[in-house]
C-alpha positions in Angstrom: -6.7 5.4 43.8 -6.8 8.6 45.8 -10.0 10.4 46.3 -10.8 14.0 47.3 -11.6 14.7 50.9 -13.1 17.7 52.7 -10.3 19.6 54.4 -12.3 19.6 57.7 -12.5 15.8 57.6 -8.7 15.7 57.0 -8.0 17.7 60.2 -10.6 15.8 62.2 -9.2 12.4 61.2 -5.6 13.4 61.8 -6.0 15.4 65.0 -8.8 13.6 66.8 -6.4 11.6 69.0 -3.9 14.4 69.6 -3.3 15.2 73.3 -0.8 17.8 74.6 0.5 17.4 78.1 2.4 20.4 79.6 5.8 19.6 81.2 6.9 20.3 84.7 8.4 23.6 83.8 5.0 24.8 82.6 3.3 23.9 86.0 6.1 25.7 87.8 5.5 28.9 85.8 1.8 28.6 86.5 2.3 28.3 90.2 4.7 31.3 90.2 2.0 33.3 88.4 -0.7 32.3 90.9 1.6 33.3 93.7 2.1 36.8 92.2 5.5 36.1 90.9 6.6 37.1 87.3 9.1 35.4 85.1 10.7 36.3 81.9 10.6 32.6 81.0 6.8 32.8 80.5 7.4 34.8 77.3 9.6 32.0 76.0 6.8 29.5 76.5 4.4 31.4 74.4 7.0 31.8 71.7 7.5 28.1 71.7 3.8 27.4 71.5 3.5 29.9 68.7 6.3 28.1 66.8 4.5 24.8 67.2 1.3 26.4 65.8 3.2 27.8 62.9 4.7 24.4 62.1 1.2 22.8 62.2 -0.1 25.5 59.8 2.8 24.8 57.4 2.1 21.0 57.5 -1.6 21.6 57.0 -1.0 23.9 54.0 1.4 21.4 52.5 -1.2 18.6 52.9 -3.9 20.7 51.2 -1.5 21.6 48.3 -0.5 17.9 47.9 -4.1 16.6 47.8 -5.4 19.3 45.5 -2.6 18.7 43.0 -3.1 15.0 42.6 -4.4 13.8 39.2 -7.6 11.9 40.2 -9.6 11.6 37.0 -10.5 7.9 37.3 -7.1 6.7 36.4 -7.2 8.0 32.8 -6.1 11.6 33.2 -3.4 13.6 31.3 -0.2 14.4 33.2 -0.5 18.1 34.3 3.0 18.8 35.6 5.9 20.2 33.6 7.2 16.7 32.8 3.9 15.9 31.0 4.1 19.1 29.1 7.5 18.1 27.9 6.1 14.7 26.9 3.3 16.3 25.0 5.7 18.5 23.0 7.9 15.5 22.2 4.9 13.4 21.0 3.9 16.2 18.6 7.4 15.9 17.0 7.1 12.2 16.4 6.6 11.2 12.7 3.8 8.7 13.1 3.9 6.0 15.8 2.1 2.9 14.8 -1.4 1.8 15.8 -1.3 -1.6 17.5 -4.3 -3.4 16.2 -3.8 -6.9 17.5 -5.3 -8.0 20.9 -3.6 -6.6 23.9 -2.5 -10.0 25.2 -0.7 -10.7 22.0 1.2 -7.4 21.7 4.6 -8.9 22.7 6.6 -6.7 20.3 5.9 -3.4 22.1 8.5 -1.3 24.0 9.4 -3.0 27.2 10.5 -1.5 30.5 14.3 -1.5 31.0 13.9 -2.1 34.7 11.0 -4.7 34.9 11.0 -6.2 31.5 7.2 -5.7 31.4 5.4 -4.5 28.3 4.5 -0.8 27.9 1.6 -0.7 25.4 1.5 2.2 23.0 -1.2 3.5 20.8 -1.1 6.1 18.0 -1.0 9.6 19.5 -2.0 13.1 18.4 -0.6 15.2 21.2 -1.6 13.6 24.6 -0.2 11.0 26.9 -2.5 9.0 29.1 -1.3 7.1 32.2 -3.5 4.8 34.2 -3.4 2.5 37.3 -6.2 0.4 35.8 -5.6 -2.8 33.8 -4.6 -1.5 30.4 -6.5 -4.3 28.7 -9.8 -2.9 30.0 -9.4 0.5 28.4 -7.1 -0.1 25.5 -9.8 -0.7 22.9 -11.7 2.5 23.9 -8.9 5.0 23.8 -8.1 6.6 20.5 -5.4 9.0 19.3 -3.4 9.0 22.5 -0.4 7.1 24.0 -1.6 4.7 26.6 1.0 3.5 29.1 1.0 1.9 32.5 1.6 4.6 35.2 3.9 2.6 37.4 6.1 1.4 34.6 6.1 4.8 33.1 7.3 6.4 36.3 10.0 3.8 36.7 11.2 4.6 33.2 11.7 8.3 34.0 15.4 8.8 34.1 16.6 12.4 34.8 19.7 11.7 32.7 17.7 10.8 29.6 15.6 13.4 27.8 11.9 12.9 27.1 12.6 13.1 23.3 15.2 10.3 23.5 12.8 8.1 25.4 10.0 8.7 22.9 12.3 8.0 20.0 13.0 4.6 21.5 9.4 3.6 20.8 9.3 1.4 17.6 8.2 3.4 14.6 6.4 0.5 13.0 5.0 -2.6 14.6 3.8 -5.3 12.2 2.0 -8.5 13.0 4.2 -11.5 12.6 3.2 -13.0 9.2 6.2 -15.3 9.0 8.9 -15.0 6.3 8.5 -12.2 3.7 6.6 -13.2 0.6 8.5 -12.1 -2.4 7.2 -14.3 -5.1 3.8 -14.4 -6.7 2.3 -16.4 -9.6 -1.0 -16.4 -11.3 -2.9 -16.8 -14.6 -3.5 -13.8 -16.8 -6.0 -13.3 -19.6 -6.6 -10.2 -21.8 -8.8 -9.2 -24.7 -6.6 -7.7 -27.4 -7.1 -4.7 -29.8 -4.7 -4.9 -32.8 -4.0 -2.1 -35.3 -1.3 0.0 -37.0 0.0 3.5 -36.1 0.1 4.4 -39.8 -1.8 3.5 -42.9 -0.3 0.5 -44.7 -0.8 -3.1 -45.6 1.8 -5.8 -45.2 -0.2 -8.0 -47.7 -0.5 -5.6 -50.7 0.7 -2.0 -51.0 -2.4 -1.1 -53.0 -4.5 -1.7 -49.9 -2.6 0.8 -47.8 -5.5 3.3 -47.8 -8.2 0.8 -47.1 -9.9 1.0 -43.6 -8.7 -1.6 -41.2 -10.4 -2.9 -38.0 -9.4 -5.1 -35.2 -10.9 -8.6 -35.1 -11.6 -10.6 -31.9 -8.2 -11.4 -30.3 -7.0 -12.8 -27.0 -4.0 -13.3 -24.9 -3.8 -16.0 -22.2 -0.9 -17.2 -20.1 0.8 -17.2 -16.7 2.7 -14.4 -14.9 5.5 -14.7 -12.4 6.5 -11.7 -10.2 9.5 -11.3 -7.8 9.9 -8.4 -5.4 13.4 -6.9 -5.5 12.7 -4.2 -2.9 9.9 -2.2 -1.3 9.4 -0.3 -4.6 10.8 -2.4 -7.4 9.5 -5.7 -8.9 10.5 -7.8 -11.9 7.9 -9.9 -13.7 7.9 -12.4 -16.6 5.9 -15.4 -17.8 4.6 -16.8 -21.0 1.5 -15.9 -23.0 -0.1 -17.2 -26.1 -1.2 -14.2 -28.2 -3.8 -14.3 -31.0 -3.9 -11.2 -33.1 -6.2 -10.5 -36.0 -7.3 -7.5 -38.2 -9.5 -7.0 -41.3 -8.8 -4.8 -44.3 -12.2 -3.6 -45.6 -13.6 -3.4 -49.2 -11.2 -5.7 -51.1 -11.6 -7.4 -54.5 -9.9 -10.7 -54.9 -9.3 -12.3 -58.3 -8.3 -16.0 -57.7 -6.9 -18.3 -60.3 -6.5 -22.0 -60.1 -3.5 -22.0 -62.4 -0.2 -22.7 -60.5 1.7 -20.5 -63.0 -0.5 -17.5 -62.6 1.1 -14.3 -61.2 0.1 -12.9 -57.8 0.4 -9.6 -56.0 -0.2 -10.8 -52.5 2.5 -11.6 -50.0 1.4 -15.1 -49.3 2.6 -18.6 -50.4 -0.5 -19.1 -52.6 -0.1 -18.2 -56.4 -2.7 -16.7 -58.6 -4.3 -14.2 -56.3 -4.8 -10.5 -57.3 -6.0 -8.1 -54.6 -7.3 -4.6 -55.4 -9.5 -2.1 -53.5 -13.2 -2.2 -54.4 -14.0 0.2 -57.3 -10.7 -0.3 -59.2 -10.0 -2.5 -62.2 -9.7 -6.3 -61.7 -6.4 -6.6 -63.5 -7.6 -8.4 -66.6 -4.9 -10.3 -68.3 -2.8 -10.8 -65.3 -4.2 -14.2 -64.5 -5.5 -17.1 -66.6 -8.9 -15.8 -67.7 -10.2 -19.3 -68.2 -9.8 -20.5 -64.6 -10.6 -17.6 -62.3 -13.2 -16.5 -59.8 -13.8 -13.1 -58.3 -14.7 -12.3 -54.6 -15.4 -9.0 -52.8 -15.3 -8.6 -49.0 -12.9 -8.2 -46.1 -9.4 -9.5 -46.1 -8.5 -11.1 -42.8 -5.1 -11.8 -41.4 -4.7 -13.8 -38.2 -1.4 -14.2 -36.4 -0.4 -16.3 -33.3 2.6 -15.7 -31.1 4.2 -17.1 -28.0 5.1 -14.1 -25.9 7.9 -14.0 -23.4 7.8 -10.7 -21.5 10.4 -9.2 -19.1 9.1 -6.1 -17.3 10.0 -3.9 -14.4 7.3 -2.7 -12.0 7.7 0.4 -9.8 5.3 0.9 -6.9 3.7 4.3 -6.5 1.1 3.5 -3.8 0.7 0.5 -1.6 -2.3 0.1 0.6 -5.4 -2.1 0.1 -5.1 -1.1 -3.5 -1.7 -0.9 -5.0 -0.7 1.4 -8.0 2.3 0.5 -10.1 4.0 1.7 -13.4 5.2 -1.1 -15.7 7.7 -1.0 -18.5 9.7 -3.6 -20.4 9.8 -5.6 -23.6 8.6 -8.9 -25.0 10.0 -11.5 -27.4 7.4 -12.8 -29.8 7.8 -16.2 -31.4 5.6 -16.8 -34.5 3.6 -20.0 -34.2 0.9 -19.7 -36.9 -0.6 -17.2 -39.4 -3.2 -17.3 -42.1 -4.8 -15.0 -44.7 -8.4 -15.4 -45.8 -11.1 -13.7 -47.7 -14.5 -13.2 -45.9 -17.4 -12.6 -48.3 -21.1 -13.0 -47.5 -20.4 -15.5 -44.7 -18.0 -17.5 -46.9 -14.3 -17.8 -45.9 -11.8 -18.5 -48.7 -8.3 -19.5 -47.6 -5.6 -17.5 -49.3 -2.6 -19.1 -47.7 0.0 -17.9 -45.1 1.8 -14.6 -45.2 5.3 -15.1 -46.3 6.9 -11.9 -45.1 6.4 -12.4 -41.3 9.6 -12.8 -39.2 9.7 -15.8 -37.0 11.0 -13.6 -34.1 10.1 -10.1 -33.4 9.9 -7.8 -30.3 7.7 -5.3 -28.6 8.2 -2.4 -26.2 5.7 -2.6 -23.3 4.3 0.2 -21.2 1.3 0.2 -18.8 -0.3 0.6 -15.4 -0.7 -2.1 -12.9 -3.4 -2.2 -10.2 -3.4 -4.7 -7.3 -6.3 -5.3 -5.0 -5.2 -7.2 -1.8 -7.7 -9.9 -0.9 -5.5 -11.4 1.9 -1.9 -11.7 2.8 -1.5 -14.4 0.2 -4.0 -13.5 -2.6 -4.5 -10.4 -4.7 -6.3 -9.5 -7.8 -4.3 -7.8 -10.6 -5.6 -5.6 -13.5 -3.1 -4.1 -16.0 -3.9 -2.2 -19.1 -0.8 -2.5 -21.4 0.3 -0.9 -24.7 2.8 -3.0 -26.8 4.4 -1.6 -29.9 6.0 -4.2 -32.3 9.5 -4.1 -33.9 10.9 -6.2 -36.7 7.5 -7.8 -37.4 7.8 -8.1 -41.2 10.9 -8.9 -43.3 9.9 -6.7 -46.3 7.0 -5.2 -48.2 5.2 -4.2 -45.1 3.7 -1.2 -46.8 4.5 1.2 -43.9 2.4 -1.1 -41.6 3.5 -0.4 -38.0 1.5 -2.8 -35.8 0.7 -2.4 -32.1 -1.7 -4.0 -29.7 -3.5 -3.0 -26.5 -4.6 -5.5 -23.9 -6.4 -5.4 -20.6 -4.6 -8.1 -18.6 -6.2 -9.5 -15.4 -5.8 -12.4 -13.1 -5.8 -13.8 -9.5 -2.3 -14.1 -8.1 -0.9 -16.1 -5.1 2.0 -14.8 -3.0 4.5 -17.1 -1.4 
């Protein structure tokens, strides 16, 4: 590295051994002068000596200018000439060069010198370029928001035929650590508490219960989800879930007959059951009066499905936490259902609903949140709304079921 020197020392060091010996012509002119002779040539001698002095002055001035214009700020200074100004302007125009976070000795994917093949290390800039003669590894971790390049390699790269902008654009826009092949698949368990209800009043069990209050019972969905990445923004996901749905119709009277020939007004496979809201008549004469019992309480319907969803996921934000919008549909396969009367901690089985379709569908819409734990593992939470179609064959009493679930699970990418 160059260092500043006092100008007096510069001249002392450079001129200390300087000796000037006059030639023969000079002694001849001196002798003529001592003998009283004059010569026009003496004037030419002084002119020549003056020219030599002028040349020395020019050389000294050039040396001072050269030393004072060197960039000597401990090897980490900003280029101050017009070329650096052009570099600064071009850096400001760059979209967002990538921060190289891996150790310097492992950064083998950086821009390399066309002439030497050596690596030129680059850090995310704001509007400055730093060049250094020091070992880049010793200062790389302490320099922020600036390009850091090796001075000698940088100078070698300067080609008058190539613009600064073109050279800066050749720097890779994005440098990623080598994580091996892209991981497009992911799989993981999923579990969700379920809230089940209807968009409108109605009762698929008995039209007379349409205005009765209805509440969701404890319900659950559990299964496995498979996800495939189609592009940077789009994903497709599927899987299989077992869904348990349940709801209660409040304040119901049930008149139950043991006679197999008794009439019934409930959409189940059990005969002799009359359902009415509490506070209304019990339908005397409609069943065998000699073999009947009466119950009051809540009417519970439980339904179980195997769900096969097919959904598209669109990524809105992808950092440590990812935000996605999810839409699609599900095929629901009926596996079990039951209707019971719950009264004073007693449960009376009323049979199975006979108007449920074996296959029905749902439209799905929700939001998907991913939290990345590592390159291979992420936690997923997805609140989803699912509206059912073709659930009942007939006599649904304007019942339009839907369910809402908060799905979550730990997923593995491969």
